[in-house]
C-alpha positions in Angstrom: 8.6 62.1 19.7 10.6 61.6 22.8 8.4 60.3 25.7 8.8 62.5 28.8 9.1 60.5 32.0 9.7 62.2 35.3 13.1 61.3 36.7 11.4 60.7 40.1 9.4 57.9 38.5 12.5 56.5 36.9 14.2 56.3 40.3 11.4 55.2 42.6 9.0 53.0 40.6 11.5 50.4 39.2 13.2 49.8 42.5 9.9 49.7 44.4 8.5 47.2 42.0 11.7 45.1 42.2 11.6 45.2 46.0 7.9 44.3 45.9 8.6 41.2 43.7 11.5 40.1 45.9 9.5 40.7 49.0 6.6 38.7 47.6 8.8 35.8 46.8 10.5 35.9 50.1 7.1 36.2 51.9 5.8 33.2 50.1 8.9 31.1 50.9 8.7 32.3 54.5 5.0 31.4 54.9 5.6 28.0 53.4 8.5 27.4 55.8 6.3 28.4 58.7 3.4 26.2 57.5 5.8 23.3 57.0 7.3 23.8 60.4 3.9 23.8 62.1 2.8 20.7 60.1 6.0 18.8 60.9 5.6 19.6 64.6 1.9 18.5 64.6 2.7 15.4 62.7 5.6 14.5 65.1 3.3 14.9 68.0 0.6 12.8 66.4 3.1 10.1 65.5 4.3 9.9 69.1 0.8 9.8 70.4 -0.5 7.1 68.0 2.6 4.9 68.7 1.8 5.2 72.4 -1.9 4.3 71.9 -1.0 1.4 69.6 1.3 -0.1 72.2 -1.8 -0.8 74.3 -3.0 -3.2 71.6 -5.7 -5.6 72.9 -6.7 -3.3 75.7 -8.3 -0.9 73.3 -12.1 -0.6 73.8 -14.6 2.1 74.7 -14.5 1.5 78.4 -10.7 1.5 78.5 -10.5 4.7 76.6 -13.2 6.3 78.7 -11.7 5.2 82.1 -8.1 6.2 81.2 -9.2 9.4 79.5 -6.3 8.9 77.3 -7.8 11.1 74.5 -7.7 14.1 76.8 -4.0 13.3 77.7 -2.9 13.2 74.1 -5.3 15.9 72.9 -6.7 13.7 70.1 -9.8 11.7 69.5 -9.2 7.9 69.0 -10.9 5.5 66.6 -9.9 1.9 66.1 -11.7 -0.1 63.4 -11.4 -3.2 61.3 -12.7 -3.0 57.8 -14.9 -0.1 58.7 -16.3 -1.6 61.9 -15.4 0.5 65.0 -14.4 -1.6 68.1 -12.9 1.2 70.2 -13.5 5.0 70.1 -13.3 8.1 72.3 -16.0 9.7 70.2 -19.6 9.6 71.3 -21.4 6.7 69.6 -24.1 8.9 68.3 -21.6 10.8 66.2 -19.6 7.8 65.1 -21.4 7.3 61.8 -20.8 10.9 60.8 -17.1 10.9 61.7 -16.5 7.5 60.0 -18.1 8.9 56.9 -15.4 11.5 56.9 -12.3 9.5 57.9 -12.9 6.1 56.6 -11.4 5.3 53.2 -11.1 1.6 52.2 -8.1 2.4 50.0 -6.1 3.7 53.0 -5.8 0.1 54.2 -4.0 -0.7 50.9 -1.7 2.4 51.2 -0.5 1.7 54.7 2.6 -0.4 55.0 3.9 -1.9 58.2 5.1 0.7 60.7 4.1 3.5 58.4 1.8 6.4 58.8 -0.7 8.1 56.6 -2.0 11.6 57.1 -5.1 13.3 55.8 -6.7 16.7 56.3 -10.5 16.5 56.6 -13.5 18.7 57.3 -15.9 17.8 60.1 -18.8 20.1 61.1 -17.1 22.8 59.0 -13.9 22.6 61.1 -10.5 21.4 60.0 -9.1 18.2 61.4 -5.9 16.2 60.7 -6.1 12.4 60.8 -3.2 10.0 61.2 -3.7 6.3 60.4 -1.6 3.4 61.7 -1.8 -0.4 61.3 -2.3 -2.5 64.4 -0.3 -5.5 63.2 -0.1 -6.9 66.8 -3.9 -7.4 66.7 -4.3 -8.2 63.1 -1.3 -9.4 61.1 -3.4 -9.0 57.9 -3.1 -5.2 58.3 -6.9 -4.6 58.2 -7.1 -3.2 61.7 -6.5 0.5 61.7 -5.9 3.0 64.5 -6.8 6.6 63.7 -6.1 9.7 65.7 -8.1 12.8 64.9 -6.8 16.3 66.0 -8.7 19.6 65.5 -6.4 22.0 63.6 -8.7 25.0 63.9 -6.3 26.8 66.3 -3.3 25.7 64.2 -4.9 27.1 61.0 -5.6 30.3 62.9 -2.0 30.4 64.0 -0.9 29.8 60.4 -3.2 32.6 59.1 -1.9 34.9 61.8 1.7 34.1 61.0 1.0 34.5 57.3 -0.7 37.9 57.9 2.2 39.0 60.0 4.7 38.2 57.3 2.5 39.9 54.7 2.1 43.0 56.8 5.8 43.2 57.5 6.5 42.8 53.7 4.0 45.5 52.8 5.3 47.8 55.5 8.8 47.2 54.2 7.8 48.0 50.6 5.9 51.1 51.7 8.9 52.2 53.9 11.3 51.7 51.1 9.0 53.5 48.7 8.8 56.5 51.2 12.6 56.5 51.7 13.1 56.1 48.0 10.8 59.1 47.4 12.7 61.2 49.9 16.1 60.2 48.3 14.7 60.7 44.8 13.3 64.1 45.9 16.7 65.1 47.3 18.2 64.2 44.0 15.5 65.5 41.6 14.7 68.8 43.4 18.1 70.4 42.7 18.0 68.9 39.2 14.6 70.5 38.6 15.8 73.7 40.0 18.8 73.5 37.7 16.5 72.8 34.7 14.4 75.9 35.6 17.6 78.0 35.7 18.8 76.5 32.3 15.4 77.5 30.8 15.9 81.1 32.1 19.5 81.2 30.7 18.2 79.8 27.4 15.7 82.6 27.2 18.5 85.1 27.7 18.6 85.7 31.4 22.3 85.2 32.2 21.9 86.5 35.7 20.0 83.4 36.8 22.1 81.1 39.0 21.4 77.6 40.4 21.4 77.2 44.2 24.4 75.2 45.5 23.2 73.4 48.7 25.4 70.3 48.5 29.0 69.3 47.7 28.1 66.2 45.8 28.1 65.6 42.0 24.9 67.7 41.6 26.4 70.5 43.7 29.5 70.4 41.5 27.3 70.5 38.4 25.5 73.5 39.7 28.7 75.3 40.5 30.1 74.5 37.0 26.8 75.7 35.5 27.0 79.0 37.5 30.6 79.4 36.4 29.6 78.8 32.8 26.7 81.4 33.0 29.0 84.0 34.6 31.5 83.5 31.8 28.8 83.7 29.2 27.5 86.9 30.8 31.0 88.3 30.9 31.6 87.4 27.2 28.2 88.9 26.2 28.9 92.1 28.2 32.3 92.3 26.6 30.8 91.8 23.2 28.1 94.4 23.8 30.7 96.8 25.2 33.0 96.2 22.3 30.2 96.9 19.8 29.2 100.0 21.8 32.8 101.2 22.0 33.4 100.5 18.3 30.4 102.7 17.4 31.4 105.4 19.9 35.0 105.2 18.8 34.1 105.7 15.2 31.9 108.6 16.0 34.4 110.1 18.3 37.2 109.7 15.8 35.3 111.6 13.2 34.5 114.4 15.6 38.1 114.5 16.9 39.5 114.6 13.4 37.3 117.6 12.7 38.4 119.3 15.9 42.1 118.6 15.5 42.7 120.9 12.5 41.1 124.0 14.1 43.0 123.4 17.3 46.3 123.3 15.4 45.4 126.6 13.7 44.5 128.1 17.1 47.6 126.9 18.7 49.9 128.4 16.0 48.0 131.7 16.2 48.4 131.9 20.0 52.1 131.0 19.8 52.6 133.8 17.2 50.7 136.3 19.3 52.7 135.4 22.3 56.0 136.1 20.5 54.8 139.5 19.1 53.0 140.9 22.1 54.9 142.4 25.0 52.2 143.0 27.5 52.9 140.5 30.3 49.2 140.2 31.3 48.2 139.4 27.8 51.1 136.8 27.6 49.9 135.1 30.8 46.4 135.0 29.4 47.7 133.5 26.2 49.6 131.0 28.2 46.4 129.8 29.9 44.7 129.5 26.5 47.7 127.6 25.2 47.6 125.2 28.1 43.9 124.5 27.5 44.6 124.0 23.8 47.3 121.5 24.7 44.9 119.7 27.0 42.3 119.6 24.2 45.0 118.2 21.9 45.8 115.4 24.4 42.0 114.6 24.6 41.7 114.5 20.8 44.8 112.4 20.4 43.5 110.1 23.1 40.2 109.6 21.2 42.1 109.0 18.0 44.4 106.5 19.7 41.5 104.6 21.2 39.6 104.5 17.9 42.4 103.1 15.7 44.7 100.1 16.0 47.8 100.8 18.0 51.2 99.7 16.9 54.5 100.2 18.7 57.7 101.6 17.3 60.2 100.0 19.6 63.7 101.3 20.1 66.3 101.0 22.9 66.0 103.8 25.4 66.5 104.6 29.1 63.0 104.9 30.5 64.3 107.1 33.3 65.3 109.7 30.7 61.9 109.5 29.1 60.3 110.2 32.5 62.6 113.1 33.1 61.7 114.7 29.7 58.0 114.5 30.5 58.6 116.1 34.0 60.6 118.9 32.4 57.8 119.4 29.8 55.1 119.6 32.5 57.2 121.5 35.1 55.6 124.9 34.3 52.1 123.5 34.7 53.1 121.7 38.0 54.6 125.0 39.3 51.6 126.9 38.3 49.4 124.5 40.2 51.6 124.7 43.3 52.6 121.0 43.1 56.0 120.0 44.4 57.7 117.2 42.3 59.8 114.7 44.1 62.0 112.5 41.8 63.5 109.3 43.0 65.2 108.3 39.8 68.8 107.4 39.1 69.3 107.1 35.4 72.6 105.4 35.9 71.0 102.5 37.7 68.3 101.9 35.0 69.3 99.9 32.0 68.1 100.7 28.5 65.2 98.6 27.3 63.0 98.3 24.2 60.1 100.8 24.3 58.0 103.1 22.1 59.4 106.4 23.4 56.5 108.6 22.2 53.8 106.3 23.5 55.5 105.9 26.9 55.7 109.7 27.1 51.9 109.7 26.5 51.5 107.2 29.3 53.4 109.3 31.9 51.8 112.5 30.7 48.3 111.1 31.1 49.1 109.8 34.6 50.7 113.1 35.7 47.8 115.1 34.3 45.4 113.0 36.3 47.5 113.7 39.4 47.4 117.4 38.7 43.6 117.4 38.4 43.4 115.5 41.7 45.3 118.3 43.5 43.5 121.5 42.6 45.0 123.2 45.7 48.5 121.9 45.3 50.3 119.0 46.8 53.1 116.6 46.3 53.8 114.4 43.3 56.4 111.6 43.7 58.0 109.7 40.9 60.0 106.6 41.8 61.8 104.3 39.4 63.8 101.1 40.1 65.0 98.0 38.3 65.7 94.4 39.1 66.9 91.6 36.9 63.6 91.0 35.1 61.6 94.2 35.2 61.5 98.0 35.7 59.0 99.4 38.2 57.7 103.0 38.0 55.6 104.4 40.8 53.8 107.7 40.4 52.0 108.8 43.6 50.2 112.0 44.6 48.7 113.5 47.7 45.4 114.4 46.0 41.8 113.6 46.6 42.0 109.9 46.1 39.2 107.6 45.1 36.9 105.0 46.6 37.4 101.4 45.7 34.3 101.4 43.5 35.8 104.1 41.3 39.4 102.9 41.4 38.2 99.5 40.1 36.7 101.2 37.0 39.3 103.8 36.1 40.7 101.7 33.2 37.2 101.3 31.6 36.8 103.3 28.4 34.9 106.5 28.7 34.7 106.2 32.5 35.8 109.3 34.3 35.6 110.3 38.0 35.9 114.0 36.9 33.4 116.1 35.1 34.7 117.1 31.7 37.0 114.1 31.4 36.8 111.7 28.4 37.8 108.6 30.5 40.4 107.6 27.9 43.6 108.7 29.4 44.2 105.8 31.7 42.5 103.4 29.2 45.1 104.3 26.6 47.9 104.2 29.1 46.9 100.7 30.2 46.6 99.6 26.5 50.2 100.9 25.8 51.7 99.2 28.8 50.0 95.9 28.0 51.4 96.2 24.4 54.8 96.4 26.1 53.9 93.1 27.9 53.7 95.1 31.1 51.1 95.6 33.9 49.4 98.6 35.5 48.1 98.7 39.1 46.3 101.5 40.9 46.0 101.9 44.6 43.9 104.8 45.9 42.6 105.9 49.3 39.8 108.5 49.5 41.2 111.9 50.8 44.7 110.3 51.0 46.0 110.1 47.5 46.6 107.7 44.6 49.6 105.6 43.5 49.9 104.2 40.0 52.4 101.4 39.6 53.8 100.4 36.2 55.7 97.1 35.7 57.7 96.9 32.4 59.6 93.7 31.5 63.3 94.4 30.9 64.1 93.4 27.3 67.0 94.2 25.0 65.5 92.8 21.8 
């Protein structure tokens, strides 16, 4: 089982502990340096004082010390003794026995060498004192006469404690401050990560619309952007898969229905054509022509469904696409005239070279586009067909002055079964785009509401 540890803890705790250890070590070293500095200063002062007092030598006695008030000048109490017997002191005589019981050690006489000093820390009346010992060799060459200076270190110890407390407080404050700053930094790092984790859990549960917030441009921000891009691509792939499955099912169903409709339509068409030839009544002929047009439209719809439902293959042959367009226009001329639509051709067959195309399928493309234009101009209008060629491609533009479309609709016109018109199958432009793309070409649509629509086809110029 993998142990779950919060990333905040992984970031903050180790570095805080490391800082605490380093700060503790530094604090101990700093306190020791401060203590040593204070002790060295006090010892230096005491050494200078005891040397000054020792230079008085034979003058040392109680009266001399009292009259000169030398102990007040140097800030130390003075005791001079020989083998434990005091012969000069600034201490009151009634306290002498107590103080000597604290400072006198017979072995000190053996430890002291000529011109050397010996320091001791003692307690007297529950207060700290520092004692320095020095041999008075001028008085006693045997080294048994000792001069001792006693200094109260109560204030010094308080200063030490205050200094140590200051260092400790600074260290603790530093650790706390770093911990707070570390927490803030860790939060800024972990918050977007946690948010990203929540989003990944939503995505894992199937919600591909969830996106991580991108608030920064650092590595985490880049990670969030990449994750969002991944989820968008996953959603697109899923939608395409669902759409493909749906279209496959609809296509199979539609193909079955279209196949069943196609045979009766063929019989109806043949019967109408036969009646048209045999009947002389002009009114009846016009009515039959309308019926025949509707049958042709139904055939186009049925063929579109069948083309969509089955794999499409091209039968390529070399042809002049301008001539193909001209044939389609001639075929649809009666319908255009009947709908009061003026056709404007900007095509010069001589300037268009032959290229490899599937003639029948390209006719289907142009017919579907022109039929859409006719339906967009129920009250008549203009239909312009323009064709030109450069060294690499042939461009065909078919534009009308019809109703036009909003951008929301024009962006979806190539989707299968999407139609902006009631009664449409939504497969005409879908199949047209499919055919053009099989020719390695492109289709673009530009439409303005109440202004008209222009469809642009780009076909690569190929001779093989």
